[in-house]
C-alpha positions as CSV (number, residue, x, y, z in Angstrom):
1,X,0.0,0.0,0.1
2,X,1.1,3.6,-0.6
3,X,1.6,6.0,2.2
4,X,0.1,8.9,0.1
5,X,-1.7,9.4,-3.2
6,X,-2.0,12.8,-4.9
7,X,-4.7,12.6,-7.4
8,X,-6.4,14.8,-9.9
9,X,-3.6,17.2,-10.6
10,X,-1.9,18.3,-13.8
11,X,1.7,17.1,-13.2
12,X,4.9,18.5,-14.7
13,X,7.2,15.6,-15.4
14,X,10.1,14.9,-17.7
15,X,7.5,13.4,-20.1
16,X,5.5,16.5,-20.3
17,X,2.6,18.4,-18.6
18,X,-0.6,16.4,-18.1
19,X,-3.0,14.7,-15.8
20,X,-1.1,12.2,-13.5
21,X,-1.6,10.7,-10.2
22,X,1.5,10.3,-8.0
23,X,2.0,7.7,-5.1
24,X,4.5,8.1,-2.3
25,X,6.0,5.3,-0.2
26,X,8.6,5.8,2.6
27,X,9.5,9.3,1.3
28,X,10.0,8.4,-2.3
29,X,8.0,8.7,-5.5
30,X,6.8,5.1,-5.9
31,X,4.3,5.4,-8.7
32,X,3.2,7.8,-11.4
33,X,0.1,6.6,-13.1
34,X,-2.8,7.7,-15.3
35,X,-5.8,9.2,-13.3
36,X,-7.6,6.5,-11.2
37,X,-5.0,3.7,-11.6
38,X,-2.8,4.2,-8.5
39,X,-2.8,1.3,-6.0
40,X,-4.5,2.0,-2.6
41,X,-3.0,4.6,-0.3
42,X,-3.3,5.2,3.4
43,X,-3.9,8.9,2.6
44,X,-5.2,10.6,-0.4
45,X,-4.9,14.2,-1.5
46,X,-7.6,15.4,-4.0
47,X,-5.6,18.0,-6.1
48,X,-8.1,18.6,-8.8
49,X,-7.6,22.0,-10.5
50,X,-4.0,22.1,-9.2
51,X,-0.6,21.8,-10.7
52,X,1.8,19.3,-9.2
53,X,5.3,20.5,-9.4
54,X,8.7,19.1,-8.3
55,X,10.0,20.9,-5.3
56,X,12.3,23.8,-6.5
57,X,16.0,23.7,-5.9
58,X,17.7,27.0,-5.2
59,X,21.4,26.7,-5.6
60,X,22.2,30.2,-4.4
61,X,21.5,31.3,-0.9
62,X,23.2,33.1,2.0
63,X,21.8,31.9,5.3
64,X,23.4,33.0,8.6
65,X,26.2,34.6,6.4
66,X,28.8,36.7,8.1
67,X,29.5,40.0,6.3
68,X,29.9,43.7,6.9
69,X,30.7,42.9,10.6
70,X,27.3,41.3,11.1
71,X,25.1,38.4,10.0
72,X,22.2,38.1,7.7
73,X,18.8,38.2,9.5
74,X,17.7,34.7,8.2
75,X,19.4,31.7,9.5
76,X,18.7,28.1,8.5
77,X,15.5,28.0,10.4
78,X,13.7,31.1,9.1
79,X,15.4,30.8,5.7
80,X,14.3,27.2,5.1
81,X,10.8,27.9,6.4
82,X,10.5,30.8,3.9
83,X,11.8,28.6,1.1
84,X,9.3,25.8,1.9
85,X,6.5,28.2,2.0
86,X,7.3,29.2,-1.4
87,X,7.7,25.7,-3.0
88,X,11.5,25.4,-2.6
89,X,12.5,22.1,-1.0
90,X,16.4,22.0,-1.4
91,X,19.0,24.8,-1.2
92,X,22.6,25.0,-1.7
93,X,24.2,27.5,0.6
94,X,27.6,29.2,0.5
95,X,30.2,28.2,3.2
96,X,32.8,30.8,3.3
97,X,36.5,30.0,3.8
98,X,37.9,32.0,6.6
99,X,41.2,33.9,6.0
100,X,43.9,31.4,6.4
101,X,41.3,28.7,7.2
102,X,40.7,25.3,5.6
103,X,37.9,24.2,3.3
104,X,36.9,21.5,5.7
105,X,36.6,24.1,8.5
106,X,34.2,26.1,6.2
107,X,32.0,23.2,5.5
108,X,31.9,22.1,9.2
109,X,31.0,25.6,10.3
110,X,28.1,25.8,7.9
111,X,26.9,22.3,8.8
112,X,26.8,23.4,12.4
113,X,24.7,26.4,11.3
114,X,22.2,24.2,9.6
115,X,22.1,21.3,12.1
116,X,18.9,21.4,14.1
117,X,17.4,24.2,12.2
118,X,16.9,23.4,8.5
119,X,13.5,22.1,7.6
120,X,14.4,21.2,4.0
121,X,17.5,19.4,2.6
122,X,20.7,21.4,1.8
123,X,24.1,21.2,0.3
124,X,27.0,23.6,0.3
125,X,29.3,25.4,-2.1
126,X,32.6,26.5,-0.8
127,X,33.4,30.3,-1.2
128,X,37.2,30.0,-2.0
129,X,38.6,33.2,-0.6
130,X,42.2,32.2,0.1
131,X,43.6,30.0,-2.8
132,X,46.7,28.9,-0.9
133,X,48.6,25.8,-1.9
134,X,47.1,24.1,1.1
135,X,43.5,25.1,0.2
136,X,44.0,24.0,-3.5
137,X,45.2,20.6,-2.3
138,X,41.9,20.3,-0.3
139,X,39.7,20.6,-3.3
140,X,39.7,17.0,-4.3
141,X,38.9,16.0,-0.7
142,X,36.1,18.4,-0.5
143,X,34.7,16.9,-3.7
144,X,34.8,13.4,-2.2
145,X,32.8,14.7,0.7
146,X,30.0,15.8,-1.7
147,X,30.8,19.5,-1.8
148,X,31.4,19.7,-5.6
149,X,31.3,23.4,-6.3
150,X,33.4,26.4,-5.4
151,X,32.6,30.0,-5.4
152,X,34.9,32.6,-6.9
153,X,34.5,36.4,-6.2
154,X,36.2,38.4,-9.0
155,X,35.7,41.7,-7.2
156,X,37.4,40.9,-3.9
157,X,41.1,40.8,-4.2
158,X,40.9,38.5,-7.3
159,X,43.6,40.4,-9.4
160,X,46.3,40.2,-6.8
161,X,46.0,36.4,-6.8
162,X,44.8,35.6,-10.3
163,X,47.5,33.1,-10.9
164,X,46.6,31.3,-7.6
165,X,43.1,31.1,-8.6
166,X,44.1,29.7,-12.1
167,X,45.8,26.8,-10.2
168,X,42.6,26.3,-8.2
169,X,40.6,26.3,-11.4
170,X,42.8,23.6,-12.9
171,X,42.5,21.3,-9.8
172,X,38.7,21.9,-9.5
173,X,38.3,20.9,-13.2
174,X,40.4,17.8,-12.8
175,X,38.4,16.8,-9.6
176,X,35.0,17.1,-11.3
177,X,34.1,20.3,-9.6
178,X,32.1,23.3,-11.0
179,X,33.3,26.9,-10.5
180,X,30.6,29.3,-9.5
181,X,31.8,32.7,-10.5
182,X,30.6,36.1,-9.4
183,X,31.8,38.1,-12.3
184,X,32.4,41.8,-11.7
185,X,35.7,43.5,-12.5
186,X,37.2,45.0,-9.4
187,X,39.2,47.6,-11.2
188,X,36.5,49.0,-13.3
189,X,34.2,49.2,-10.3
190,X,36.9,50.9,-8.3
191,X,37.7,53.4,-11.1
192,X,33.9,54.2,-11.4
193,X,33.6,54.6,-7.7
194,X,36.5,56.9,-7.3
195,X,35.1,59.2,-9.9
196,X,31.5,59.2,-8.4
197,X,32.7,59.9,-4.9
198,X,35.2,62.6,-6.1
199,X,32.2,64.3,-7.7
200,X,30.2,64.1,-4.5
201,X,27.9,61.5,-6.0
202,X,27.7,59.1,-3.0
203,X,24.0,58.4,-2.7
204,X,22.2,55.2,-3.8
205,X,21.0,56.9,-6.8
206,X,24.5,56.5,-8.3
207,X,25.1,52.9,-7.2
208,X,24.2,51.4,-10.5
209,X,26.8,53.7,-12.3
210,X,29.5,52.5,-10.0
211,X,29.1,48.9,-11.3
212,X,28.0,49.4,-14.9
213,X,27.2,46.5,-17.2
214,X,30.7,46.7,-18.7
215,X,32.1,45.7,-15.3
216,X,30.2,42.4,-15.5
217,X,30.8,41.7,-19.2
218,X,34.5,42.4,-18.9
219,X,34.8,40.0,-15.9
220,X,32.9,37.3,-17.8
221,X,35.2,37.6,-20.7
222,X,38.2,37.3,-18.3
223,X,36.7,34.4,-16.5
224,X,36.0,32.5,-19.8
225,X,39.6,32.8,-20.8
226,X,40.9,31.6,-17.6
227,X,38.5,28.7,-17.3
228,X,39.2,27.7,-20.9
229,X,42.9,27.7,-20.1
230,X,42.4,25.7,-17.0
231,X,39.9,23.3,-18.8
232,X,37.4,24.0,-16.0
233,X,33.7,24.3,-16.3
234,X,32.1,27.7,-15.3
235,X,28.8,28.6,-13.8
236,X,28.2,32.3,-13.8
237,X,25.9,33.3,-11.0
238,X,23.2,36.1,-11.0
239,X,24.0,37.5,-14.6
240,X,22.3,40.9,-15.0
241,X,23.2,42.1,-18.4
242,X,22.5,41.3,-22.1
243,X,26.2,41.7,-23.1
244,X,27.4,39.1,-20.5
245,X,24.9,36.6,-21.8
246,X,26.0,37.4,-25.5
247,X,29.7,36.6,-24.4
248,X,28.6,33.4,-23.0
249,X,26.6,32.4,-26.1
250,X,29.8,32.9,-28.1
251,X,31.8,30.7,-25.7
252,X,29.2,28.0,-25.9
253,X,29.2,28.1,-29.7
254,X,33.0,27.5,-29.4
255,X,32.6,24.4,-27.4
256,X,33.3,25.7,-24.0
257,X,31.4,24.3,-20.9
258,X,29.6,27.4,-19.6
259,X,26.4,27.5,-17.4
260,X,24.4,30.5,-16.4
261,X,22.2,31.8,-13.6
262,X,20.1,34.9,-13.1
263,X,18.2,36.1,-10.1
264,X,14.6,37.4,-9.7
265,X,15.4,41.1,-9.1
266,X,16.8,41.5,-12.7
267,X,13.5,40.0,-14.1
268,X,11.0,42.2,-12.2
269,X,12.9,45.5,-11.1
270,X,14.9,48.1,-13.0
271,X,17.4,50.7,-12.0
272,X,14.8,53.4,-11.5
273,X,14.2,51.8,-8.1
274,X,17.3,53.4,-6.8
275,X,15.8,56.8,-7.2
276,X,13.2,55.9,-4.6
277,X,13.5,57.4,-1.0
278,X,14.3,53.8,0.3
279,X,16.3,53.0,-2.9
280,X,19.0,51.2,-0.7
281,X,16.7,48.3,-0.1
282,X,17.1,47.2,-3.7
283,X,20.9,47.2,-3.6
284,X,22.6,43.8,-4.6
285,X,25.7,42.9,-6.5
286,X,25.5,43.5,-9.5
287,X,22.9,46.4,-9.4
288,X,19.6,46.6,-11.2
289,X,19.8,47.4,-14.8
290,X,17.7,49.1,-17.3
291,X,14.7,47.8,-19.1
292,X,16.7,46.7,-22.2
293,X,18.9,44.4,-20.1
294,X,15.8,43.1,-18.2
295,X,14.2,42.1,-21.5
296,X,17.4,40.5,-22.7
297,X,17.5,38.3,-19.7
298,X,13.9,37.2,-20.3
299,X,14.9,36.3,-23.9
300,X,17.7,34.3,-22.6
301,X,15.4,32.4,-20.2
302,X,13.2,31.4,-23.1
303,X,15.9,30.5,-25.5
304,X,18.0,28.4,-23.1
305,X,20.9,30.8,-22.8
306,X,20.2,31.1,-19.0
307,X,20.0,27.8,-17.2
308,X,18.9,28.6,-13.8
309,X,16.8,31.2,-11.8
310,X,18.2,31.3,-8.2
311,X,17.5,33.9,-5.5
312,X,20.8,34.9,-4.0
313,X,18.7,35.1,-0.9
314,X,20.7,37.4,1.5
315,X,18.4,39.2,3.9
316,X,18.5,42.1,6.3
317,X,16.3,44.5,8.3
318,X,15.4,47.6,6.5
319,X,17.0,49.7,9.2
320,X,20.4,48.0,8.4
321,X,19.9,48.6,4.7
322,X,19.2,52.2,5.0
323,X,21.9,53.0,7.6
324,X,24.9,53.6,5.3
325,X,26.1,57.1,4.6
326,X,27.2,56.2,1.0
327,X,26.5,53.6,-1.6
328,X,29.7,51.7,-0.9
329,X,28.7,50.8,2.5
330,X,25.1,49.5,1.8
331,X,24.9,45.8,2.7
332,X,24.0,43.9,-0.5
333,X,21.1,41.5,-0.9
334,X,17.6,40.9,0.0
335,X,14.9,38.3,1.0
336,X,13.1,36.5,-2.0
337,X,13.2,32.8,-1.4
338,X,9.5,32.6,-0.7
339,X,8.6,34.4,-3.9
340,X,11.0,32.6,-6.3
341,X,8.4,30.0,-7.7
342,X,5.2,32.0,-7.6
343,X,6.6,35.1,-9.1
344,X,8.3,33.3,-12.0
345,X,5.1,31.5,-12.6
346,X,3.0,34.7,-12.6
347,X,5.5,37.0,-14.4
348,X,6.8,34.2,-16.8
349,X,4.2,31.5,-17.5
350,X,0.9,33.5,-17.0
351,X,2.3,36.4,-19.1
352,X,3.6,34.0,-21.8
353,X,7.2,34.7,-21.5
354,X,8.1,31.1,-20.7
355,X,6.3,27.8,-20.7
356,X,5.4,25.9,-17.6
357,X,7.9,23.1,-18.5
358,X,10.5,25.7,-19.0
359,X,9.8,27.3,-15.6
360,X,10.2,23.8,-13.9
361,X,13.6,23.4,-15.8
362,X,14.9,26.7,-14.5
363,X,14.0,26.3,-10.8
364,X,14.1,22.6,-10.2
365,X,15.4,20.2,-12.9
366,X,18.4,22.2,-14.2
367,X,19.8,23.2,-10.8
368,X,19.4,19.6,-9.6
369,X,21.3,18.2,-12.6
370,X,24.0,20.9,-12.7
371,X,24.8,20.5,-9.0
372,X,24.8,16.8,-8.7
373,X,21.4,16.0,-7.1
374,X,19.4,14.6,-10.0
375,X,17.3,12.3,-10.2
376,X,17.0,12.4,-6.4
377,X,15.9,16.0,-6.5
378,X,14.4,18.3,-9.3
379,X,11.9,16.2,-11.1
380,X,8.8,14.1,-10.6
381,X,10.2,10.6,-11.4
382,X,9.8,7.2,-9.8
383,X,12.3,6.7,-6.9
384,X,13.0,10.3,-6.6
385,X,12.5,12.0,-3.2
386,X,8.9,12.9,-2.8
387,X,9.7,16.6,-2.8
388,X,6.4,17.9,-4.3
389,X,4.5,21.1,-4.5
390,X,0.7,21.4,-5.0
391,X,0.3,24.6,-6.7
392,X,-2.9,26.7,-7.3
393,X,-2.4,28.4,-10.7
394,X,-5.4,30.7,-10.0
395,X,-4.8,32.0,-6.5
396,X,-4.2,35.7,-6.2
397,X,-1.7,36.9,-3.7
398,X,-0.5,40.4,-3.0
399,X,3.0,40.4,-1.7
400,X,3.1,41.9,1.8
401,X,6.2,41.6,3.9
402,X,4.3,41.0,7.0
403,X,2.8,37.8,5.6
404,X,6.3,36.4,4.5
405,X,8.3,34.0,6.6
406,X,11.6,35.7,6.3
407,X,12.7,37.6,9.4
408,X,13.3,40.6,7.1
409,X,11.0,43.3,7.6
410,X,10.6,44.4,4.0
411,X,10.2,42.7,0.7
412,X,11.5,43.9,-2.6
413,X,8.4,43.0,-4.4
414,X,6.1,44.6,-1.9
415,X,2.6,45.2,-3.5
416,X,3.2,43.0,-6.5
417,X,-0.1,41.1,-7.2
418,X,0.7,37.5,-8.1
419,X,-1.3,34.9,-9.9
420,X,-0.4,31.4,-8.6
421,X,0.8,30.2,-5.1
422,X,1.6,26.9,-3.4
423,X,-1.0,25.4,-1.3
424,X,1.0,22.5,0.0
425,X,4.7,21.6,0.1
426,X,6.0,18.2,0.8
427,X,9.7,17.2,1.5
428,X,10.5,13.5,1.2
429,X,6.8,12.7,1.5
430,X,6.2,14.8,4.5
431,X,3.9,17.7,4.5
432,X,5.8,20.7,5.8
433,X,3.6,23.7,4.6
434,X,-0.2,23.9,4.1
435,X,-1.8,27.1,2.9
436,X,1.2,29.2,3.8
437,X,1.4,27.8,7.3
438,X,4.5,25.7,8.1
439,X,4.3,22.7,10.3
440,X,7.7,21.1,10.0
441,X,10.1,19.8,12.7
442,X,13.2,22.0,13.0
443,X,16.3,20.1,11.9
444,X,14.6,17.6,9.7
445,X,16.5,18.8,6.7
446,X,19.4,16.6,5.7
447,X,22.8,17.3,4.1
448,X,23.0,16.5,0.4
449,X,26.1,14.7,-0.6
450,X,26.3,15.9,-4.2
451,X,27.8,14.1,-7.2
452,X,30.6,15.5,-9.4
453,X,29.7,17.8,-12.2
454,X,28.9,16.2,-15.6
455,X,29.5,18.2,-18.8
456,X,26.7,16.0,-20.2
457,X,24.3,17.1,-17.4
458,X,21.5,18.1,-19.9
459,X,21.1,14.6,-21.3
460,X,22.0,12.2,-18.4
461,X,21.8,12.2,-14.7
462,X,24.9,13.0,-12.5
463,X,26.6,9.9,-11.1
464,X,28.4,9.9,-7.9
């Protein structure tokens, strides 16, 4: 007998979008069958009129992250509750290497942060901040332990140690790891910032000009050259500009293994937001861009040039965002884990920019494949974890920060009216959110031992 049957929904599976009933046993998807043909179940959910989606996989979060002499307001409890309430059932967070510290220490510190708090499953990337010979030698061991991706910041002392990073790229490529690259050129940013501050232009209205699209595309081109030389695959995080995406299209056409991610703020907001009285609340790295760049990213989502939409969830209290006396001191990032799936459905699928199947690829299947968790995560297939979202495609929700589960007291999308919202989220067959109310045990989330990156990720599952 099945533990659970979900019947009557329109399911999004690798085979397509259509009616299907799904049976769950011992936390796994045990059966996918035509309507009315499942074996008996101890519990049945009638999901008529609903969509049945795989739980989303967000591979870019910063929970309990230490920066600017403080920590982000969401830890692994509130952050994963917000994720689950929005239909995200797996995250991959960034574990930061300490100055002079080891990679193992970074992972163990982040595992301690998540232990006893996370209500959904999680993995880690390592943010490689000190590419010493000792740290580089650790890369293969980290991969063996299931941490198979490494973050590179190109705007934080990167130039001074570019050759060390090249050595790290080569070892990462040889070890089956993926490089997650934050592409902004530190010298171009520094030059622009100096000119603005010298002219007395220190307010948030000038933040975008301090980090222009050219600073992103220049860094992308540099990173493409370096990863090509090192024979290492590259995954560019939170791309914000059409020119950077065009550079990546050319690299792919030349046979280079390059993957891409964007984040929600570049799809729904533009640089005019910095002119608002509280414009600092929209500050992230890179900045919001103009409408032409926004439209270019939507095109890239539809044509496959962008592989993943991930949040870069990095949340603060509004008071902290507004406290800085100039744009260089504004803490970057914002809360948006809870709105990832419903907003992409509403602004993308409902408005005809992307298909429903494409949306599921962008937020579930592709990140699971790229980061070594497929087919356990990211798709409705038999023997996968029963990470499932029952989604009401007609429900209207106006985004209000007071109704969100993040500890942040503002939402960047405040006031947006959204069509479509999850009514139930299941993680490994366990119901953890019902009608926006969470009911999960703290600490039930498990660490994901991720497989090595496969250049053939599009066509075949990753293998450990």
